[in-house]
NUDO-564169 format. One record per residue (C-alpha): residue number from 1; residue in three letters; chain; x, z, y. Coordinates in pm, whole numbers, always signed. Each point is the difference from the previous one (the first is absolute). Example, Ala and Ser with C-alpha at 12.3 -4.5 7.8 and 13.67 -1.06 7.14 Angstrom:
2
<rec num="1" residuo="ALA" cadena="A" x="+1230" z="+780" y="-450"/>
<rec num="2" residuo="SER" cadena="A" x="+137" z="-66" y="+344"/>
***
This chain:
268
<rec num="1" residuo="UNK" cadena="A" x="-2944" z="-573" y="-3642"/>
<rec num="2" residuo="UNK" cadena="A" x="-109" z="-250" y="+265"/>
<rec num="3" residuo="UNK" cadena="A" x="-82" z="+290" y="+232"/>
<rec num="4" residuo="UNK" cadena="A" x="+347" z="+148" y="-42"/>
<rec num="5" residuo="UNK" cadena="A" x="+162" z="-338" y="+67"/>
<rec num="6" residuo="UNK" cadena="A" x="-214" z="-46" y="+312"/>
<rec num="7" residuo="UNK" cadena="A" x="+102" z="+341" y="+129"/>
<rec num="8" residuo="UNK" cadena="A" x="+367" z="-78" y="-61"/>
<rec num="9" residuo="UNK" cadena="A" x="-27" z="-336" y="+178"/>
<rec num="10" residuo="UNK" cadena="A" x="-177" z="+164" y="+295"/>
<rec num="11" residuo="UNK" cadena="A" x="+266" z="+273" y="+21"/>
<rec num="12" residuo="UNK" cadena="A" x="+280" z="-258" y="-13"/>
<rec num="13" residuo="UNK" cadena="A" x="-171" z="-210" y="+267"/>
<rec num="14" residuo="UNK" cadena="A" x="-36" z="+301" y="+229"/>
<rec num="15" residuo="UNK" cadena="A" x="+366" z="+87" y="-55"/>
<rec num="16" residuo="UNK" cadena="A" x="+116" z="-351" y="+86"/>
<rec num="17" residuo="UNK" cadena="A" x="-232" z="-17" y="+304"/>
<rec num="18" residuo="UNK" cadena="A" x="+129" z="+336" y="+121"/>
<rec num="19" residuo="UNK" cadena="A" x="+361" z="-109" y="-40"/>
<rec num="20" residuo="UNK" cadena="A" x="-52" z="-317" y="+202"/>
<rec num="21" residuo="UNK" cadena="A" x="-197" z="+190" y="+264"/>
<rec num="22" residuo="UNK" cadena="A" x="+305" z="+215" y="+59"/>
<rec num="23" residuo="UNK" cadena="A" x="+229" z="-291" y="+86"/>
<rec num="24" residuo="UNK" cadena="A" x="-100" z="+6" y="+367"/>
<rec num="25" residuo="UNK" cadena="A" x="-124" z="+260" y="+243"/>
<rec num="26" residuo="UNK" cadena="A" x="-381" z="-6" y="+28"/>
<rec num="27" residuo="UNK" cadena="A" x="-178" z="-15" y="+336"/>
<rec num="28" residuo="UNK" cadena="A" x="-130" z="+335" y="+119"/>
<rec num="29" residuo="UNK" cadena="A" x="-88" z="+209" y="+304"/>
<rec num="30" residuo="UNK" cadena="A" x="+33" z="+379" y="+19"/>
<rec num="31" residuo="UNK" cadena="A" x="-18" z="+265" y="+269"/>
<rec num="32" residuo="UNK" cadena="A" x="+321" z="+177" y="+102"/>
<rec num="33" residuo="UNK" cadena="A" x="+33" z="+369" y="+86"/>
<rec num="34" residuo="UNK" cadena="A" x="-65" z="-78" y="+368"/>
<rec num="35" residuo="UNK" cadena="A" x="-332" z="-170" y="-70"/>
<rec num="36" residuo="UNK" cadena="A" x="+125" z="-357" y="+45"/>
<rec num="37" residuo="UNK" cadena="A" x="-89" z="-281" y="-239"/>
<rec num="38" residuo="UNK" cadena="A" x="+311" z="-157" y="-157"/>
<rec num="39" residuo="UNK" cadena="A" x="-15" z="-315" y="-209"/>
<rec num="40" residuo="UNK" cadena="A" x="+248" z="-149" y="-241"/>
<rec num="41" residuo="UNK" cadena="A" x="+56" z="-307" y="+217"/>
<rec num="42" residuo="UNK" cadena="A" x="+135" z="+219" y="+282"/>
<rec num="43" residuo="UNK" cadena="A" x="+234" z="+175" y="-241"/>
<rec num="44" residuo="UNK" cadena="A" x="+146" z="-332" y="-112"/>
<rec num="45" residuo="UNK" cadena="A" x="+147" z="-80" y="+343"/>
<rec num="46" residuo="UNK" cadena="A" x="+347" z="+117" y="-107"/>
<rec num="47" residuo="UNK" cadena="A" x="+253" z="-93" y="-268"/>
<rec num="48" residuo="UNK" cadena="A" x="-143" z="+244" y="-255"/>
<rec num="49" residuo="UNK" cadena="A" x="-265" z="+263" y="-62"/>
<rec num="50" residuo="UNK" cadena="A" x="+55" z="+315" y="-205"/>
<rec num="51" residuo="UNK" cadena="A" x="-326" z="+146" y="-129"/>
<rec num="52" residuo="UNK" cadena="A" x="-10" z="+344" y="-158"/>
<rec num="53" residuo="UNK" cadena="A" x="-313" z="+155" y="-154"/>
<rec num="54" residuo="UNK" cadena="A" x="-18" z="+380" y="+11"/>
<rec num="55" residuo="UNK" cadena="A" x="-224" z="+308" y="+21"/>
<rec num="56" residuo="UNK" cadena="A" x="+43" z="+335" y="+168"/>
<rec num="57" residuo="UNK" cadena="A" x="-3" z="+189" y="-332"/>
<rec num="58" residuo="UNK" cadena="A" x="+287" z="-215" y="-136"/>
<rec num="59" residuo="UNK" cadena="A" x="+337" z="+180" y="+32"/>
<rec num="60" residuo="UNK" cadena="A" x="+221" z="-301" y="-93"/>
<rec num="61" residuo="UNK" cadena="A" x="-187" z="-206" y="+260"/>
<rec num="62" residuo="UNK" cadena="A" x="+87" z="+244" y="+277"/>
<rec num="63" residuo="UNK" cadena="A" x="+362" z="+26" y="-113"/>
<rec num="64" residuo="UNK" cadena="A" x="+36" z="-375" y="+56"/>
<rec num="65" residuo="UNK" cadena="A" x="-146" z="+11" y="+353"/>
<rec num="66" residuo="UNK" cadena="A" x="+319" z="+87" y="+194"/>
<rec num="67" residuo="UNK" cadena="A" x="+176" z="-298" y="-161"/>
<rec num="68" residuo="UNK" cadena="A" x="-289" z="-235" y="+73"/>
<rec num="69" residuo="UNK" cadena="A" x="-1" z="+122" y="+359"/>
<rec num="70" residuo="UNK" cadena="A" x="+376" z="-62" y="+22"/>
<rec num="71" residuo="UNK" cadena="A" x="-52" z="-356" y="-127"/>
<rec num="72" residuo="UNK" cadena="A" x="-258" z="-67" y="+271"/>
<rec num="73" residuo="UNK" cadena="A" x="+229" z="+136" y="+271"/>
<rec num="74" residuo="UNK" cadena="A" x="+308" z="-180" y="-130"/>
<rec num="75" residuo="UNK" cadena="A" x="-165" z="-341" y="-47"/>
<rec num="76" residuo="UNK" cadena="A" x="-282" z="+25" y="+254"/>
<rec num="77" residuo="UNK" cadena="A" x="+53" z="-352" y="+135"/>
<rec num="78" residuo="UNK" cadena="A" x="-9" z="-154" y="-348"/>
<rec num="79" residuo="UNK" cadena="A" x="-233" z="+214" y="-211"/>
<rec num="80" residuo="UNK" cadena="A" x="-338" z="+171" y="+4"/>
<rec num="81" residuo="UNK" cadena="A" x="-7" z="+306" y="-224"/>
<rec num="82" residuo="UNK" cadena="A" x="-360" z="+89" y="-87"/>
<rec num="83" residuo="UNK" cadena="A" x="-112" z="+312" y="-187"/>
<rec num="84" residuo="UNK" cadena="A" x="-357" z="-21" y="-128"/>
<rec num="85" residuo="UNK" cadena="A" x="-176" z="+328" y="-69"/>
<rec num="86" residuo="UNK" cadena="A" x="-231" z="+0" y="-302"/>
<rec num="87" residuo="UNK" cadena="A" x="-149" z="+339" y="+92"/>
<rec num="88" residuo="UNK" cadena="A" x="-376" z="+37" y="+23"/>
<rec num="89" residuo="UNK" cadena="A" x="-182" z="-24" y="+334"/>
<rec num="90" residuo="UNK" cadena="A" x="-51" z="+377" y="+18"/>
<rec num="91" residuo="UNK" cadena="A" x="+380" z="+45" y="+2"/>
<rec num="92" residuo="UNK" cadena="A" x="+64" z="-251" y="+280"/>
<rec num="93" residuo="UNK" cadena="A" x="+58" z="+264" y="+268"/>
<rec num="94" residuo="UNK" cadena="A" x="+254" z="+179" y="-220"/>
<rec num="95" residuo="UNK" cadena="A" x="+182" z="-327" y="-64"/>
<rec num="96" residuo="UNK" cadena="A" x="+11" z="-82" y="+372"/>
<rec num="97" residuo="UNK" cadena="A" x="+119" z="+349" y="+90"/>
<rec num="98" residuo="UNK" cadena="A" x="+273" z="-4" y="-264"/>
<rec num="99" residuo="UNK" cadena="A" x="+143" z="-340" y="+96"/>
<rec num="100" residuo="UNK" cadena="A" x="-11" z="+64" y="+374"/>
<rec num="101" residuo="UNK" cadena="A" x="+166" z="+341" y="-37"/>
<rec num="102" residuo="UNK" cadena="A" x="+300" z="-166" y="-167"/>
<rec num="103" residuo="UNK" cadena="A" x="+41" z="-275" y="+263"/>
<rec num="104" residuo="UNK" cadena="A" x="+53" z="-265" y="-267"/>
<rec num="105" residuo="UNK" cadena="A" x="+85" z="-345" y="+133"/>
<rec num="106" residuo="UNK" cadena="A" x="-198" z="-204" y="-252"/>
<rec num="107" residuo="UNK" cadena="A" x="-359" z="-126" y="+28"/>
<rec num="108" residuo="UNK" cadena="A" x="-256" z="+218" y="-180"/>
<rec num="109" residuo="UNK" cadena="A" x="-326" z="-156" y="-117"/>
<rec num="110" residuo="UNK" cadena="A" x="-302" z="+168" y="-161"/>
<rec num="111" residuo="UNK" cadena="A" x="-166" z="-138" y="-313"/>
<rec num="112" residuo="UNK" cadena="A" x="-263" z="+266" y="-86"/>
<rec num="113" residuo="UNK" cadena="A" x="-216" z="-241" y="-203"/>
<rec num="114" residuo="UNK" cadena="A" x="+310" z="-134" y="-180"/>
<rec num="115" residuo="UNK" cadena="A" x="-97" z="-359" y="+77"/>
<rec num="116" residuo="UNK" cadena="A" x="+360" z="-107" y="+68"/>
<rec num="117" residuo="UNK" cadena="A" x="+132" z="+230" y="-272"/>
<rec num="118" residuo="UNK" cadena="A" x="-210" z="-195" y="-249"/>
<rec num="119" residuo="UNK" cadena="A" x="+118" z="-333" y="+140"/>
<rec num="120" residuo="UNK" cadena="A" x="+358" z="+105" y="-80"/>
<rec num="121" residuo="UNK" cadena="A" x="-103" z="+131" y="-346"/>
<rec num="122" residuo="UNK" cadena="A" x="+134" z="+347" y="+76"/>
<rec num="123" residuo="UNK" cadena="A" x="-41" z="+246" y="-286"/>
<rec num="124" residuo="UNK" cadena="A" x="+276" z="+248" y="+81"/>
<rec num="125" residuo="UNK" cadena="A" x="+175" z="+108" y="+321"/>
<rec num="126" residuo="UNK" cadena="A" x="+233" z="-28" y="+173"/>
<rec num="127" residuo="UNK" cadena="A" x="+7" z="-377" y="-41"/>
<rec num="128" residuo="UNK" cadena="A" x="+219" z="-209" y="+227"/>
<rec num="129" residuo="UNK" cadena="A" x="+10" z="-375" y="+71"/>
<rec num="130" residuo="UNK" cadena="A" x="+217" z="-234" y="+207"/>
<rec num="131" residuo="UNK" cadena="A" x="-173" z="-313" y="+130"/>
<rec num="132" residuo="UNK" cadena="A" x="+199" z="-285" y="+155"/>
<rec num="133" residuo="UNK" cadena="A" x="-103" z="-202" y="+305"/>
<rec num="134" residuo="UNK" cadena="A" x="-183" z="-249" y="-223"/>
<rec num="135" residuo="UNK" cadena="A" x="-225" z="+277" y="-132"/>
<rec num="136" residuo="UNK" cadena="A" x="+167" z="+5" y="-342"/>
<rec num="137" residuo="UNK" cadena="A" x="+44" z="+333" y="-177"/>
<rec num="138" residuo="UNK" cadena="A" x="+369" z="-4" y="-88"/>
<rec num="139" residuo="UNK" cadena="A" x="+54" z="+362" y="-103"/>
<rec num="140" residuo="UNK" cadena="A" x="-212" z="+282" y="-140"/>
<rec num="141" residuo="UNK" cadena="A" x="+87" z="+353" y="-104"/>
<rec num="142" residuo="UNK" cadena="A" x="-196" z="+285" y="-153"/>
<rec num="143" residuo="UNK" cadena="A" x="+75" z="+367" y="+67"/>
<rec num="144" residuo="UNK" cadena="A" x="+276" z="+161" y="+203"/>
<rec num="145" residuo="UNK" cadena="A" x="+310" z="+196" y="-92"/>
<rec num="146" residuo="UNK" cadena="A" x="+300" z="+69" y="+221"/>
<rec num="147" residuo="UNK" cadena="A" x="+211" z="-315" y="+26"/>
<rec num="148" residuo="UNK" cadena="A" x="-286" z="-247" y="-24"/>
<rec num="149" residuo="UNK" cadena="A" x="+28" z="-51" y="+374"/>
<rec num="150" residuo="UNK" cadena="A" x="+338" z="-173" y="-48"/>
<rec num="151" residuo="UNK" cadena="A" x="-149" z="-258" y="-234"/>
<rec num="152" residuo="UNK" cadena="A" x="-290" z="-57" y="+238"/>
<rec num="153" residuo="UNK" cadena="A" x="+231" z="-61" y="+296"/>
<rec num="154" residuo="UNK" cadena="A" x="+221" z="-232" y="-204"/>
<rec num="155" residuo="UNK" cadena="A" x="-296" z="-213" y="-104"/>
<rec num="156" residuo="UNK" cadena="A" x="-136" z="+4" y="+354"/>
<rec num="157" residuo="UNK" cadena="A" x="+329" z="-122" y="+146"/>
<rec num="158" residuo="UNK" cadena="A" x="+3" z="-289" y="-248"/>
<rec num="159" residuo="UNK" cadena="A" x="-334" z="-108" y="+145"/>
<rec num="160" residuo="UNK" cadena="A" x="+58" z="+45" y="+373"/>
<rec num="161" residuo="UNK" cadena="A" x="+350" z="-148" y="+1"/>
<rec num="162" residuo="UNK" cadena="A" x="-64" z="-272" y="-260"/>
<rec num="163" residuo="UNK" cadena="A" x="+46" z="-299" y="+232"/>
<rec num="164" residuo="UNK" cadena="A" x="+243" z="+151" y="+249"/>
<rec num="165" residuo="UNK" cadena="A" x="+287" z="-224" y="+110"/>
<rec num="166" residuo="UNK" cadena="A" x="+356" z="+107" y="+75"/>
<rec num="167" residuo="UNK" cadena="A" x="-67" z="-58" y="+370"/>
<rec num="168" residuo="UNK" cadena="A" x="-311" z="+221" y="-3"/>
<rec num="169" residuo="UNK" cadena="A" x="+188" z="+259" y="-201"/>
<rec num="170" residuo="UNK" cadena="A" x="+279" z="+15" y="+256"/>
<rec num="171" residuo="UNK" cadena="A" x="-258" z="+65" y="+273"/>
<rec num="172" residuo="UNK" cadena="A" x="-165" z="+282" y="-193"/>
<rec num="173" residuo="UNK" cadena="A" x="+324" z="+149" y="-129"/>
<rec num="174" residuo="UNK" cadena="A" x="+290" z="-106" y="+224"/>
<rec num="175" residuo="UNK" cadena="A" x="+323" z="-23" y="-204"/>
<rec num="176" residuo="UNK" cadena="A" x="+177" z="+243" y="+233"/>
<rec num="177" residuo="UNK" cadena="A" x="-259" z="+266" y="-83"/>
<rec num="178" residuo="UNK" cadena="A" x="+40" z="-25" y="-377"/>
<rec num="179" residuo="UNK" cadena="A" x="+207" z="+268" y="-179"/>
<rec num="180" residuo="UNK" cadena="A" x="+370" z="-79" y="+1"/>
<rec num="181" residuo="UNK" cadena="A" x="+120" z="-148" y="-327"/>
<rec num="182" residuo="UNK" cadena="A" x="+305" z="+176" y="-150"/>
<rec num="183" residuo="UNK" cadena="A" x="+65" z="-186" y="-325"/>
<rec num="184" residuo="UNK" cadena="A" x="-103" z="-357" y="-72"/>
<rec num="185" residuo="UNK" cadena="A" x="-31" z="-210" y="-313"/>
<rec num="186" residuo="UNK" cadena="A" x="-21" z="-372" y="+71"/>
<rec num="187" residuo="UNK" cadena="A" x="-310" z="-157" y="-160"/>
<rec num="188" residuo="UNK" cadena="A" x="+94" z="-261" y="-257"/>
<rec num="189" residuo="UNK" cadena="A" x="-106" z="-349" y="+103"/>
<rec num="190" residuo="UNK" cadena="A" x="-191" z="-150" y="-296"/>
<rec num="191" residuo="UNK" cadena="A" x="+225" z="-273" y="-140"/>
<rec num="192" residuo="UNK" cadena="A" x="-274" z="-259" y="-43"/>
<rec num="193" residuo="UNK" cadena="A" x="-130" z="+65" y="+352"/>
<rec num="194" residuo="UNK" cadena="A" x="+353" z="-39" y="+137"/>
<rec num="195" residuo="UNK" cadena="A" x="+49" z="-327" y="-188"/>
<rec num="196" residuo="UNK" cadena="A" x="-336" z="-128" y="+123"/>
<rec num="197" residuo="UNK" cadena="A" x="+80" z="+119" y="+353"/>
<rec num="198" residuo="UNK" cadena="A" x="-314" z="+217" y="+14"/>
<rec num="199" residuo="UNK" cadena="A" x="-11" z="+283" y="+256"/>
<rec num="200" residuo="UNK" cadena="A" x="-244" z="+292" y="+18"/>
<rec num="201" residuo="UNK" cadena="A" x="-114" z="+299" y="+202"/>
<rec num="202" residuo="UNK" cadena="A" x="-85" z="+314" y="-197"/>
<rec num="203" residuo="UNK" cadena="A" x="-157" z="+310" y="+156"/>
<rec num="204" residuo="UNK" cadena="A" x="+27" z="+327" y="-188"/>
<rec num="205" residuo="UNK" cadena="A" x="-165" z="+337" y="+56"/>
<rec num="206" residuo="UNK" cadena="A" x="+267" z="+268" y="-47"/>
<rec num="207" residuo="UNK" cadena="A" x="-30" z="+374" y="-44"/>
<rec num="208" residuo="UNK" cadena="A" x="+309" z="+178" y="+131"/>
<rec num="209" residuo="UNK" cadena="A" x="+48" z="+341" y="-161"/>
<rec num="210" residuo="UNK" cadena="A" x="+122" z="+310" y="+182"/>
<rec num="211" residuo="UNK" cadena="A" x="+357" z="-66" y="-117"/>
<rec num="212" residuo="UNK" cadena="A" x="-3" z="-361" y="+124"/>
<rec num="213" residuo="UNK" cadena="A" x="-34" z="-163" y="-343"/>
<rec num="214" residuo="UNK" cadena="A" x="-268" z="-260" y="-64"/>
<rec num="215" residuo="UNK" cadena="A" x="-307" z="+116" y="-192"/>
<rec num="216" residuo="UNK" cadena="A" x="-300" z="-221" y="-66"/>
<rec num="217" residuo="UNK" cadena="A" x="+40" z="-368" y="+85"/>
<rec num="218" residuo="UNK" cadena="A" x="-308" z="-226" y="+27"/>
<rec num="219" residuo="UNK" cadena="A" x="-29" z="-370" y="+70"/>
<rec num="220" residuo="UNK" cadena="A" x="-207" z="-72" y="+310"/>
<rec num="221" residuo="UNK" cadena="A" x="+42" z="-374" y="+38"/>
<rec num="222" residuo="UNK" cadena="A" x="+207" z="-272" y="-153"/>
<rec num="223" residuo="UNK" cadena="A" x="+81" z="-369" y="+20"/>
<rec num="224" residuo="UNK" cadena="A" x="-272" z="-242" y="-106"/>
<rec num="225" residuo="UNK" cadena="A" x="+195" z="-112" y="-307"/>
<rec num="226" residuo="UNK" cadena="A" x="+63" z="+303" y="-219"/>
<rec num="227" residuo="UNK" cadena="A" x="+167" z="-183" y="-290"/>
<rec num="228" residuo="UNK" cadena="A" x="+357" z="+72" y="+109"/>
<rec num="229" residuo="UNK" cadena="A" x="+2" z="+380" y="-21"/>
<rec num="230" residuo="UNK" cadena="A" x="+73" z="+83" y="+364"/>
<rec num="231" residuo="UNK" cadena="A" x="-223" z="+310" y="-22"/>
<rec num="232" residuo="UNK" cadena="A" x="+175" z="+141" y="-307"/>
<rec num="233" residuo="UNK" cadena="A" x="+349" z="-38" y="+147"/>
<rec num="234" residuo="UNK" cadena="A" x="-108" z="+146" y="+334"/>
<rec num="235" residuo="UNK" cadena="A" x="-149" z="+311" y="-162"/>
<rec num="236" residuo="UNK" cadena="A" x="+302" z="+46" y="-230"/>
<rec num="237" residuo="UNK" cadena="A" x="+238" z="-5" y="+296"/>
<rec num="238" residuo="UNK" cadena="A" x="-202" z="+233" y="+223"/>
<rec num="239" residuo="UNK" cadena="A" x="-21" z="+267" y="-269"/>
<rec num="240" residuo="UNK" cadena="A" x="+376" z="+40" y="+33"/>
<rec num="241" residuo="UNK" cadena="A" x="-4" z="+51" y="+378"/>
<rec num="242" residuo="UNK" cadena="A" x="+29" z="+329" y="+187"/>
<rec num="243" residuo="UNK" cadena="A" x="-105" z="+78" y="+358"/>
<rec num="244" residuo="UNK" cadena="A" x="+64" z="+263" y="+260"/>
<rec num="245" residuo="UNK" cadena="A" x="-277" z="+255" y="-76"/>
<rec num="246" residuo="UNK" cadena="A" x="-302" z="-7" y="+229"/>
<rec num="247" residuo="UNK" cadena="A" x="-44" z="+333" y="+179"/>
<rec num="248" residuo="UNK" cadena="A" x="-278" z="+175" y="+187"/>
<rec num="249" residuo="UNK" cadena="A" x="+105" z="+305" y="+202"/>
<rec num="250" residuo="UNK" cadena="A" x="+342" z="-38" y="-164"/>
<rec num="251" residuo="UNK" cadena="A" x="-152" z="+36" y="-348"/>
<rec num="252" residuo="UNK" cadena="A" x="+34" z="-293" y="-245"/>
<rec num="253" residuo="UNK" cadena="A" x="-336" z="-144" y="-106"/>
<rec num="254" residuo="UNK" cadena="A" x="-126" z="-269" y="-233"/>
<rec num="255" residuo="UNK" cadena="A" x="-83" z="-318" y="+190"/>
<rec num="256" residuo="UNK" cadena="A" x="-113" z="-353" y="-71"/>
<rec num="257" residuo="UNK" cadena="A" x="+41" z="-325" y="+185"/>
<rec num="258" residuo="UNK" cadena="A" x="-9" z="-376" y="-48"/>
<rec num="259" residuo="UNK" cadena="A" x="+334" z="-171" y="-47"/>
<rec num="260" residuo="UNK" cadena="A" x="+61" z="-377" y="+14"/>
<rec num="261" residuo="UNK" cadena="A" x="+245" z="-181" y="-226"/>
<rec num="262" residuo="UNK" cadena="A" x="+80" z="-359" y="+90"/>
<rec num="263" residuo="UNK" cadena="A" x="+157" z="-226" y="-260"/>
<rec num="264" residuo="UNK" cadena="A" x="+188" z="-264" y="+197"/>
<rec num="265" residuo="UNK" cadena="A" x="+252" z="-260" y="-111"/>
<rec num="266" residuo="UNK" cadena="A" x="+305" z="-10" y="+227"/>
<rec num="267" residuo="UNK" cadena="A" x="+46" z="-333" y="+175"/>
<rec num="268" residuo="UNK" cadena="A" x="+321" z="-170" y="-94"/>
***
């Protein structure tokens, strides 16, 4: 009986240790497909790191690659997208040839001895992580099916734009370049906030559908005091808006952008 209890305690201890070990990105160095040594400290020089573990035999892994490459290209100044191959050393040339033939934008690292794979406690692939600029693992996902890329981008945008100000937002996305708004629902000013003369800036991440209606709405940043409900009223209002559809080559497409909402009390 004592032996069984000891085994259970050991298993529980290992589980807890493993869970805490996964809170932050471990330090590591791996070789990329061009023969250069890349370490985790270099990767952390941007707002976020996306790490994806894969293998050449894994079909779902390869289906996710075009989307990961798009993320790297789209957010290249803010993000490092890193795909770590878990293939054995004898397959390294095949891995290099495959990745180079596709001209993917992301960084590809080789982990033939699975040293880093073990650090991340990887048991199945694909396995994807988002790490913020403080080295904290803020998102993890196992597997890939079509549509998962939308969730990944949403969570990534929450990280890279977390502390953005209205002024910085206007520089990145000038108001005159945003889709034209057709219908508008005025956000309700929270009554208590109005009485207390509290103002706030809310930044939302909007998905504009092909017909100009608003799809997914995510909160990017909010006022420091969240007790008044500014976020809730902002999201409720935006879901009733419509925009001029975004087009590429005269064809309407789904698009997403950051939109600021400023709660201001008119001066009497």
